[in-house]
C-alpha positions in Angstrom: 90.2 87.4 54.9 90.3 89.8 58.1 87.6 92.7 58.0 89.5 95.8 57.7 89.3 97.7 61.0 86.8 100.5 61.4 87.6 104.0 61.4 87.2 106.0 64.6 86.3 109.4 63.9 83.7 110.5 66.1 84.1 109.3 69.9 81.9 110.0 72.7 83.0 110.1 76.1 80.8 109.4 79.1 81.7 111.0 82.5 83.7 114.6 82.4 85.6 113.8 85.6 89.4 114.5 85.9 90.1 111.4 83.7 86.9 111.8 81.5 88.3 115.4 81.0 91.6 114.3 80.3 90.9 111.7 77.6 88.4 113.8 75.6 91.4 116.4 75.5 93.8 114.0 74.0 90.9 113.1 71.5 90.3 116.4 70.3 94.2 117.2 70.3 94.6 114.0 67.6 92.0 115.6 65.5 89.1 113.1 66.4 85.2 114.9 67.0 84.6 114.2 70.6 80.8 114.4 72.4 81.6 114.7 76.1 78.4 113.5 78.1 77.7 113.6 81.8 74.4 114.1 83.9 76.0 117.0 85.3 75.5 120.4 83.9 78.6 121.6 85.9 80.8 119.2 85.0 80.5 119.7 81.2 81.1 123.3 81.6 84.0 122.3 83.9 85.1 120.2 81.4 85.3 123.0 78.5 86.9 125.1 80.8 89.7 122.8 81.4 90.3 122.2 77.6 90.3 126.1 76.9 92.4 126.5 79.9 95.1 124.0 78.5 95.1 124.7 75.1 95.4 128.9 75.9 98.5 127.5 77.4 99.7 125.4 74.5 99.2 128.8 72.3 101.3 130.9 75.1 104.0 128.1 74.7 103.7 128.4 70.7 102.7 124.5 70.5 99.6 125.8 68.1 98.5 128.7 67.1 95.4 130.5 67.7 93.6 129.2 64.9 94.4 125.4 65.5 93.1 126.2 69.2 90.0 127.5 67.9 89.6 124.6 65.4 90.6 122.1 68.2 87.7 123.5 71.2 85.4 123.0 68.0 85.6 119.5 68.1 84.7 119.1 71.4 80.8 119.4 72.1 78.8 118.7 75.3 75.6 117.3 76.6 74.3 115.6 79.5 71.6 113.4 77.5 73.2 110.0 76.7 71.5 110.4 73.3 74.4 112.0 71.7 76.1 109.6 71.8 74.0 107.9 68.9 76.5 109.1 66.3 79.7 107.7 67.9 81.9 105.2 66.7 83.4 104.4 70.0 81.7 105.4 73.3 84.5 105.5 76.5 83.1 105.5 79.9 85.1 106.8 82.5 81.8 107.3 85.3 82.4 105.6 89.2 84.0 102.2 89.8 80.6 100.4 90.3 79.5 97.3 88.3 75.7 98.5 89.2 76.1 102.0 87.3 78.8 101.1 84.4 76.2 97.8 83.9 73.1 100.2 83.8 75.2 102.2 81.5 76.1 99.6 78.8 72.6 98.8 79.0 71.2 102.0 78.3 74.0 102.5 75.4 72.8 99.4 73.7 69.5 101.3 73.0 71.6 104.3 71.7 74.3 103.8 69.7 74.9 102.1 66.2 75.3 98.1 66.3 78.8 98.6 65.3 80.0 101.1 67.9 82.3 99.9 69.8 81.5 100.1 73.9 84.8 100.7 75.6 85.1 100.9 79.5 87.8 102.8 81.3 87.8 100.6 84.6 90.9 99.8 86.8 89.2 97.6 88.7 86.3 95.5 87.3 85.7 92.6 85.1 85.5 94.0 81.4 83.9 90.3 80.7 81.0 90.5 83.5 80.4 94.2 82.0 80.5 92.6 78.7 78.2 90.3 79.3 75.3 92.9 80.2 75.6 94.3 76.8 73.4 92.8 73.6 76.7 93.4 71.7 79.7 91.4 74.0 81.9 91.2 71.1 82.0 95.1 70.8 83.2 95.5 74.2 86.6 96.1 75.4 88.5 97.9 78.1 90.3 101.3 77.3 92.5 102.3 80.6 94.1 105.2 80.5 96.5 106.5 83.2 96.0 109.9 84.9 96.9 112.7 83.6 95.8 111.1 80.5 97.4 113.9 78.2 100.7 113.5 79.7 100.6 109.4 80.4 101.3 107.2 77.4 100.3 104.1 78.4 96.9 102.6 76.9 95.5 99.2 78.5 93.8 97.6 75.9 91.9 94.7 77.6 90.0 91.9 76.0 87.2 89.5 77.4 87.0 86.1 75.8 84.0 87.4 74.1 86.0 90.2 72.4 85.9 90.4 68.7 89.4 90.7 67.4 88.7 93.3 64.9 87.4 95.9 67.7 90.6 95.4 69.7 92.5 96.1 66.4 90.8 99.3 65.9 91.0 100.8 69.7 94.7 100.0 69.4 95.2 101.8 66.2 93.6 104.4 67.6 95.8 104.3 70.6 98.7 104.6 68.4 97.2 107.7 66.8 96.7 109.7 69.7 100.2 109.2 70.4 100.0 106.7 72.9 101.6 103.1 73.8 98.7 100.7 73.7 99.8 97.5 75.7 97.3 94.4 75.2 96.1 92.5 78.5 93.6 90.2 79.4 90.8 90.8 81.7 91.9 90.6 85.3 91.3 93.3 88.1 94.3 95.8 88.1 95.2 94.6 84.6 99.1 94.8 84.4 100.1 98.3 85.9 97.5 98.7 88.2 97.7 95.0 89.3 101.3 95.4 90.3 101.1 99.1 91.6 98.2 98.8 94.0 99.9 95.7 95.6 102.7 98.2 96.4 100.9 100.8 97.6 98.6 98.5 99.6 102.2 97.3 101.6 102.9 100.9 101.6 99.9 101.9 103.7 100.1 98.9 105.8 104.0 100.1 106.6 102.5 103.2 107.6 99.6 101.7 109.7 101.8 100.0 111.7 103.8 102.7 112.7 106.9 101.1 111.3 108.1 104.4 109.2 106.5 108.1 108.9 104.3 108.8 105.8 107.7 110.9 104.8 110.4 108.6 104.9 108.3 106.1 103.1 107.6 108.3 100.1 111.4 109.6 100.7 112.7 106.2 100.6 110.7 105.0 97.5 111.5 108.3 95.3 115.1 108.6 96.5 115.9 104.7 96.5 114.3 103.6 93.7 113.9 106.8 91.7 109.8 107.1 91.4 108.2 110.4 90.6 106.1 109.9 93.7 106.4 108.0 96.9 103.2 105.4 97.6 101.5 107.4 100.0 101.2 110.8 98.5 100.4 108.4 95.5 97.5 106.8 96.9 95.9 110.6 97.5 96.6 111.5 94.3 94.8 108.4 93.2 92.0 108.6 95.6 91.9 106.5 98.7 88.4 105.2 97.8 89.3 104.1 94.5 92.5 102.4 95.8 90.3 100.0 98.5 87.9 99.3 95.4 91.1 98.0 93.0 92.1 96.4 96.0 88.6 94.5 96.9 88.3 93.5 93.2 91.7 92.4 93.0 91.6 90.5 96.6 88.2 88.6 95.3 90.3 87.1 92.5 93.7 86.5 94.1 92.7 85.8 97.5 96.6 87.2 98.1 96.6 88.8 101.8 98.8 91.4 99.9 95.6 92.4 98.0 93.5 92.7 101.3 93.0 96.5 101.6 95.0 97.5 104.6 92.4 98.9 107.4 93.7 102.1 107.0 92.3 102.6 103.6 88.7 101.6 104.8 89.0 104.1 107.6 90.2 106.8 105.8 87.5 105.8 102.9 84.9 106.1 105.2 85.9 109.2 107.0 85.4 111.2 103.9 89.8 111.6 103.6 89.9 110.5 100.7 93.5 112.4 99.5 93.8 115.5 97.2 90.1 115.4 96.0 88.9 115.8 99.5 92.1 117.9 100.9 93.0 115.5 103.4 94.1 111.9 103.2 97.5 110.4 104.2 98.7 113.9 103.9 96.8 117.4 104.6 96.4 119.7 101.7 95.7 123.6 101.5 92.2 122.9 100.1 90.3 119.9 98.6 91.7 119.4 94.9 95.1 121.0 95.8 98.4 120.0 95.4 99.8 122.0 97.9 100.9 119.8 101.0 100.4 121.9 104.2 101.2 120.9 107.8 99.4 119.1 110.3 99.8 117.3 113.3 101.9 114.9 112.0 104.4 116.7 110.2 107.6 116.7 111.6 109.7 119.9 112.2 112.8 120.1 109.9 115.1 121.5 112.5 113.9 119.5 115.5 117.3 118.5 117.3 118.4 115.3 118.0 119.3 114.1 121.4 123.0 115.1 121.5 125.2 113.2 119.1 128.6 111.9 119.3 131.5 113.7 117.9 132.8 111.9 113.7 136.0 113.4 112.5 137.4 110.2 111.3 135.6 107.4 109.6 136.9 103.8 109.0 135.0 101.8 106.2 135.5 98.3 105.8 135.4 96.4 102.3 137.0 96.7 98.8 134.2 96.1 96.6 131.9 98.9 94.5 129.6 99.9 97.5 132.9 100.0 99.8 134.6 102.3 97.3 131.5 104.1 96.8 131.3 104.9 100.7 134.8 105.8 101.2 134.4 108.6 97.9 131.1 110.0 100.0 132.9 110.3 102.8 136.0 111.8 101.6 134.1 114.2 99.5 132.5 115.6 102.4 136.1 116.4 104.2 136.3 113.3 106.8 139.7 111.6 107.2 138.7 108.0 105.9 140.7 104.6 106.2 139.5 102.3 103.8 140.5 98.6 105.0 140.5 95.1 103.6 141.8 91.9 103.9 145.0 92.9 102.2 147.0 96.3 101.2 146.7 95.4 97.9 143.0 95.2 97.7 142.4 98.0 99.8 144.8 100.0 97.3 142.5 98.5 94.4 139.6 99.9 95.8 141.1 103.5 96.5 142.2 103.3 92.2 138.4 102.7 91.6 137.7 106.2 93.6 140.4 107.8 91.9 139.0 106.9 88.5 135.5 107.8 89.7 136.5 111.4 90.9 138.5 111.3 87.5 135.3 111.4 85.8 133.6 114.1 88.0 136.4 116.0 87.0 135.9 115.7 83.1 132.3 116.4 83.5 133.1 119.5 85.6 131.5 118.6 88.8 134.9 119.1 90.9 138.2 120.6 90.1 141.4 118.3 90.0 142.4 120.4 93.1 139.4 119.2 95.0 140.1 115.7 93.3 143.9 115.6 95.0 142.1 116.7 98.5 139.6 114.5 98.9 141.8 111.3 97.6 144.4 112.8 100.2 142.0 112.1 103.1 141.5 108.3 102.3 144.3 106.1 103.9 144.1 102.6 102.5 145.1 99.9 105.2 145.1 95.9 104.7 144.2 95.2 108.2 141.2 96.4 110.7 143.3 97.6 112.9 143.8 101.0 111.3 140.3 101.3 113.0 141.7 102.1 116.6 141.1 106.1 116.3 137.8 106.4 114.0 135.1 107.7 115.4 132.5 105.9 113.1 133.0 102.4 111.5 131.3 101.2 108.6 131.1 97.6 107.3 130.7 97.2 103.7 131.7 93.1 102.8 129.9 90.2 101.5 126.2 90.2 102.1 126.8 86.9 104.9 125.9 87.2 108.2 128.5 84.9 109.7 130.8 87.0 107.9 129.7 90.3 109.1 129.8 89.0 112.6 133.3 87.9 112.8 133.8 91.4 111.4 132.2 92.8 114.1 133.6 90.9 116.6 136.6 92.0 115.1 135.7 95.6 115.5 134.5 95.4 118.9 138.3 94.4 119.9 139.6 97.3 117.5 137.6 100.2 117.6 137.8 102.5 120.8 135.1 102.9 123.3 132.3 105.6 122.2 133.0 104.4 118.4 129.8 104.0 116.1 129.7 100.6 114.4 127.6 100.7 111.7 126.3 97.6 109.0 125.3 98.6 105.4 123.4 95.1 105.2 120.4 95.7 102.8 118.6 92.3 104.3 120.4 90.8 107.4 119.1 91.9 111.0 120.9 94.2 112.5 120.8 93.3 116.1 122.6 90.1 114.9 125.6 91.9 114.1 125.3 94.0 117.2 124.9 91.1 119.6 128.3 89.8 118.2 129.8 92.8 120.1 129.8 93.6 123.9 128.3 97.3 122.9 125.1 96.4 121.2 123.9 100.0 122.1 127.0 101.5 119.5 125.5 99.7 116.6 123.3 100.8 114.2 122.7 100.0 110.3 123.5 102.5 107.4 122.2 101.2 104.5 123.5 103.0 101.3 122.0 102.7 97.8 124.5 101.7 94.7 126.1 103.7 93.5 126.7 105.7 96.6 128.2 108.6 95.4 125.1 109.1 93.1 122.3 107.7 95.4 120.6 110.4 98.1 118.9 107.8 100.4 120.7 105.8 103.4 118.1 104.0 105.4 119.3 104.4 109.0 118.3 101.4 111.0 117.9 101.1 114.7 117.5 98.0 116.4 115.8 97.5 120.1 119.1 98.0 121.7 120.6 101.1 119.6 121.2 104.0 121.8 119.7 107.3 121.1 122.9 109.4 121.0 124.3 107.0 118.3 121.0 107.1 116.1 121.6 111.2 116.4 125.2 110.8 115.6 124.4 108.9 112.3 121.4 111.2 111.2 123.9 114.0 111.6 126.7 112.5 109.8 124.0 111.6 107.0 123.0 115.4 106.4 126.9 116.3 106.4 127.5 113.7 103.6 124.5 115.3 101.6 122.3 112.5 101.9 118.6 111.7 103.0 118.3 109.8 106.1 114.8 108.0 106.4 114.4 106.0 110.2 113.4 102.3 109.7 113.2 99.7 112.5 115.4 96.6 112.2 113.2 94.1 110.1 113.6 92.5 106.8 114.0 94.2 104.1 113.6 97.6 105.9 111.6 100.1 103.9 112.8 100.0 100.4 113.4 96.0 99.7 110.1 95.5 102.0 108.3 97.2 99.1 110.4 96.9 95.6 110.7 92.8 96.0 107.2 91.8 96.5 106.2 94.3 93.2 109.2 92.8 91.8 108.1 88.7 92.4 104.5 89.7 91.5 105.4 90.8 87.8 107.5 87.5 87.6 104.1 85.6 88.5 102.6 87.5 85.9 104.7 86.1 83.2 105.1 82.7 84.7 101.1 82.7 84.3 101.5 84.1 80.8 99.2 86.4 81.4 101.5 89.4 79.9 105.2 89.8 78.0 108.0 91.0 80.3 108.2 93.7 77.4 104.6 94.5 77.9 105.1 94.8 81.8 108.1 97.0 81.4 106.5 99.4 79.2 103.6 99.3 81.4 105.2 100.2 84.7 107.8 102.7 82.9 105.0 104.5 80.8 101.8 104.2 83.3 103.8 104.4 87.0 106.6 106.7 85.5 109.3 103.7 86.4 112.5 104.6 85.8 113.4 100.9 84.7 110.8 98.1 84.1 110.9 95.1 86.9 112.6 92.9 84.7 114.8 95.3 83.4 115.6 96.1 87.2 115.8 92.3 88.2 118.7 91.8 85.5 120.4 94.7 86.6 120.0 94.0 90.3 121.0 90.2 89.8 119.0 87.3 90.3 120.5 85.5 92.7 120.6 88.7 94.9 117.0 89.2 94.0 115.8 85.7 95.3 118.1 86.0 98.6 116.3 89.1 99.4 113.0 87.3 98.7 113.8 84.5 100.4 114.8 86.6 103.5 111.2 88.4 103.7 109.4 85.7 103.2 111.2 83.6 106.1 110.4 86.7 108.2 106.8 87.4 107.3 105.6 84.1 107.0 103.1 85.4 103.9 102.6 82.5 101.0 102.1 85.7 98.9 105.9 86.5 99.8 107.0 83.3 98.5 109.4 83.6 95.8 108.2 83.1 92.2 109.4 79.2 91.0 110.5 81.3 88.1 113.0 83.0 89.5 114.0 80.1 91.4 114.6 78.0 88.1 116.5 80.7 86.3 118.9 81.0 89.1 119.6 77.4 89.5 120.3 77.5 85.7 123.0 80.0 86.4 120.8 82.9 84.6 121.5 85.5 86.8 121.0 88.8 84.5 123.5 90.9 83.0 126.7 89.9 84.9 126.1 86.3 83.6 124.9 87.5 80.0 121.4 86.0 80.6 118.5 86.5 82.8 115.1 87.2 82.2 116.6 88.9 78.8 119.8 87.6 76.9 123.0 90.7 76.8 125.6 90.8 74.1 128.9 89.5 76.2 131.4 92.2 77.0 
């Protein structure tokens, strides 16, 4: 019979920096007696002040009463002597990420706490097993990884080593539930689930910036607007601490030897220069002062109103294609006041695409987002056509046909013959080389990428993709058009994945590898990324929505272009695609779906 889980009523938090103070607040709010310990008297004072300030805000917002605040503050006591942990049922350490410091702390705690006390490390990078081995009670040592800011973030990763007793895991898991958190049980490997996926992605973003492929602002805007993330990767690195990120990646690389985990050299350069992010007042961005959230201008900040070289005049737009993306793009241009020719392989397909737009606009009317009159005006600007000959007078032609290079090249060769001199020719490809489309024409300088995101009417991002042949005025024209259709343009070069897919799909591939290696379940990984990373969807939810066949095709393109073994598609993904399990569209992908 299993022993009952111990009751964790008195909890010591060792290390009262931002994370430690946040954990202490969570515990005190949940009715636990909290012993806060830090070698710095100033840090203990600051932690108390932080709790006083946050509880005062809660009283003002009528979330707690004055009496509840007084009681809560009374549950938090601070000390500078580790001996204060003697009465604790659980000790959570959140000191700097150093084996030497943490190992010494665990040895000192062995001499202080009771034999049944559980010792938890808050590490997100170091081996819990190695730390447990430093203790005389390894079966009572585990990881309890909170996310920053601890009071707001729901995820807690409960990390077991091969030595951890099940009852200790049960007690800490029960505590996490009592705190209103979502605990996810994971094994001991660097980064665990959330950071294991997150830091590889952050590292690639840093490498992308270091290579001057795109500006820091464009990289961050692309991932916020293209993926719905709460922060861009470089801003997030500044928040986490560039030195911390480098430590985590070093630990991950030591285990995986995956080049994607080898810290980007810029992380070392910034760390060693003391430019560690917000806490230092400067990292990838510059802040008003150390610890400030306010980004201030620096030498790298682009001028918002910087005029581009004179662009071409665009009054009419041709959209080639009849699918969802083509319809969405045509709707976007028509709403912005452009005359739109929507051309497909037949008049019937073009009329069907226009009908899809009419339904979309009607939904907007029903939701009060536009008037019935505006709907009719918008529809009136769209002319369906069964031949690309109708593009003879358009100023901008945008193709949104199948993601097949041969098909796109044939279309560009046709547009080259049909469109007037000076017309801008744009492809919406998400993974194919734009220059290959350009070379199918006699005017490669007029060809550019305009990668819209699905659904085009709702998604704000457009990746503007210049080839080495694209002229400055074509680039200026497309950026200006993006602004007029109320989209946010980001500049990137003509290489596989552009910004968003080049960062997104390796992350998705690594999530598949975690499941393939039986490290964590689909549900735990999805929960970890939504709750710990603020992602709107978990990786497996997203893969099933995108389509596993589409995802595999993009991952193959990335692997072929960059030749990095770490980018090779996970075999599990290839097996599911071979079996016809393509996601929601087939009723089964990583999960099964009810047939409509």
